[in-house]
C-alpha angles and dihedrals in degrees: 000000000000113000114209110235090209103053105004095241115154113232134185113265092247095053113112095190129043115255090215105049107001095246118160102253094192090059093046102038105018129255117325088224091072117097106271121231115241113265133192117261107260118242117257113273131210118270106270122243116270115265124257140267093078118229106225119235098168138004115279124242091257090053091051091055091052096050120088099214123066113270135203120260113274138198117260114271119262121249095214113117117234135240107208105213111192113091133141107270113237096212126044130004125305130353125308133209109275102187091114109069115217116237127239123250107254112258128208114277090247088068095046107043139028132043116339139160090250142326145225118230114204112225113218127217092266093052096255126126118269132175120354122220122195119226118225118240091247112030141330127197123204124198148117096285140347090038136112091248113030134194099186096182097051105100091183090069126083116230087257106020111163140358129220113199135170121232103186105307093336121099113214126196116209120188112224122210107292142143097242104030130210123289130204124197114251107241096164137005112315120198113236124217129191110287096018117147128211138164137222117185105325094332116112107198134188120207119212136172116229091221088062095042099046114062118193132249091040098205135154129224089281092054091248117139113253120243118245144156117267116266112241113249112265096018112140106161148010138225118215126199107226112217097166136358107310089346120120128203115182118013124203125196115225125216139151128037102290127031114188123208125199149125098256107009135036143064091286118034136185102198094173096055109088091187092064115087121236088257108013116163144346135222110212131198115211119173095325091317124107130213137188120213132179115227099213095284120179096236100032136229119271125204122202112232118233095179142019112299131192112234127223120218110275095022116154117229125190118201118168105319093330120104116195137186112214118224123181 
């Protein structure tokens, strides 16, 4: 085994980068091709905690409070933070398995330790803290390459994916042009606009208003009205399941004041997605405005940013396959 001198993580002898913090082990310990010195067999360790995201077996306590009917007793919700894993892959066709998290390119120590205006804490698969990256007093860009903090093996990231910048004492996150965008965990009600995208479990969903989708008169090139199914009374929007860029799978019409989403209960359910809680989130209509709210789900609800957004302390940000906690 090769023990990382930076974070203490044990790595296989053929690993070039540390699984815990991404450090270059060849630089720190010498090439793995050299003859290793004999080492004592390490003592058995306790079985590690299971990796997040949590696969739901039963509704959480918070979900039970939100549901109208009586529910069966449930186990307490886990505190491990999730890593949603279904994103459109930037290179190659389709979507690939993302259970193995790519590791960050090691940054100079000046960017990783010491006083800084703020920092990003990488959340590992099991919900524990990983590497820490200092934020510069002006601005810091994260991405796959050509950025201040790089994750060169994360093909879900753009070369320059997102920017963190300070405006006075306020930290602002700005999404840069990218295929997959930047997501922030919903900690309170978030207002939805036409075309907004969010995710619950492994479901990537697009919110649209029918008034923006349907243009009247619906005529063709010959000025004839187009055929179409009747719109159910009271329907005002739709939710599309994104399975590829600009490609929808299932489509759900939205109507009424509250539309509940979940795995087992709700108006729209995803029974095959074990990362969705029994009752996960709700879309609310309030005076021609629309809001998204998480209902205490185990793995959280993530909203894709379409504009610059100020960040509260402790906010969770998902970019590519990297999940960060913001501290400033």
